C-alpha positions as CSV (number, residue, x, y, z in Angstrom):
1,M,-21.4,-3.8,7.4
2,E,-18.6,-2.1,5.4
3,N,-19.4,0.0,2.4
4,R,-16.7,0.4,-0.2
5,I,-17.1,3.2,-2.7
6,H,-15.1,4.1,-5.7
7,I,-13.7,7.6,-5.4
8,G,-11.4,8.0,-8.4
9,H,-7.9,7.3,-9.4
10,R,-4.7,8.0,-7.5
11,N,-3.6,10.4,-10.3
12,D,-6.6,12.6,-9.6
13,I,-4.8,13.7,-6.5
14,P,-1.5,15.6,-7.1
15,R,1.5,14.5,-5.2
16,L,1.7,16.4,-1.9
17,G,-1.9,17.5,-2.6
18,S,-5.4,16.8,-1.7
19,R,-8.9,16.3,-3.0
20,V,-12.3,16.4,-1.2
21,V,-15.1,13.9,-1.6
22,Q,-18.6,14.3,-0.3
23,T,-20.0,11.3,1.6
24,E,-23.0,10.6,3.9
25,Q,-20.5,11.2,6.8
26,G,-19.6,14.6,5.4
27,E,-16.5,15.9,3.6
28,I,-13.5,13.6,3.5
29,A,-10.1,14.9,2.6
30,L,-7.9,12.6,0.5
31,F,-4.1,13.2,0.6
32,R,-1.4,11.8,-1.7
33,T,2.1,11.9,-0.3
34,A,5.4,12.1,-2.2
35,D,5.8,8.3,-1.9
36,D,2.3,7.9,-3.5
37,A,0.6,6.7,-0.3
38,V,-3.1,7.8,-0.1
39,F,-4.8,8.7,3.1
40,A,-8.3,9.8,4.0
41,V,-9.5,11.8,7.0
42,A,-12.5,14.0,7.9
43,N,-11.9,17.4,6.3
44,R,-11.9,19.4,9.6
45,C,-9.2,20.1,12.0
46,P,-10.0,18.9,15.6
47,H,-8.9,22.3,17.0
48,K,-10.8,24.9,15.1
49,N,-12.5,22.9,12.3
50,G,-10.2,24.3,9.7
51,P,-10.3,22.6,6.2
52,L,-7.5,20.1,6.3
53,S,-7.7,19.7,2.5
54,E,-6.2,23.2,2.3
55,G,-3.2,22.3,4.5
56,I,0.4,21.5,3.6
57,V,1.3,17.8,3.2
58,H,4.8,16.8,4.3
59,G,5.9,13.2,4.8
60,H,2.8,11.4,6.1
61,T,1.5,14.5,7.9
62,V,-0.7,17.5,7.1
63,T,-0.5,20.9,8.7
64,C,-3.8,22.7,9.3
65,P,-4.0,26.0,7.3
66,L,-5.6,27.9,10.2
67,H,-3.1,27.4,13.1
68,N,-0.4,24.9,12.1
69,L,-1.7,21.9,14.0
70,R,0.1,18.9,12.5
71,L,-1.8,15.6,12.1
72,N,-0.3,12.1,11.3
73,L,-2.2,10.8,8.3
74,E,-1.4,7.2,9.1
75,N,-3.4,7.3,12.4
76,G,-5.2,10.6,12.6
77,Q,-3.4,11.7,15.8
78,A,-1.9,15.1,16.3
79,V,1.9,15.3,16.3
80,A,3.4,16.3,19.7
81,P,3.3,18.9,21.1
82,D,-0.1,19.3,19.4
83,E,-3.1,17.4,20.8
84,G,-6.2,15.9,19.3
85,C,-7.2,13.5,16.5
86,V,-9.2,13.4,13.4
87,E,-11.5,10.6,12.1
88,Q,-9.6,8.4,9.7
89,F,-10.9,6.3,6.8
90,T,-9.4,3.3,5.0
91,V,-8.4,3.8,1.4
92,H,-7.6,0.9,-0.9
93,V,-5.6,1.5,-4.0
94,D,-5.9,-1.4,-6.5
95,A,-3.3,-2.5,-9.1
96,K,-4.6,0.0,-11.6
97,G,-4.4,3.0,-9.2
98,Q,-8.2,3.1,-8.6
99,L,-9.2,4.4,-5.2
100,F,-11.9,2.8,-2.9
101,L,-13.0,4.3,0.4
102,T,-14.2,2.0,3.1
103,M,-17.0,3.6,5.2
């Protein structure tokens, strides 16, 4: 059974920035891209558990602040030549910009 929780408004996350929410599954990092897309992934790099929310957002990717591993925010997969993946969560943005996380 899916659980949909309200997590704020798109404008709570700066463009090319992030925000962290606490859930029963742990910390989830929310990212807003330059084109206003919003993505959610577990807030730990698959390589050294670095805080992805502190990484640099570019395009639809984030670069881990610890060792520059790049992850595609659309699917959670590392960008070649990097390897690995991070758990991804579905974010719904309604017409008013409200954000809902599906767990």
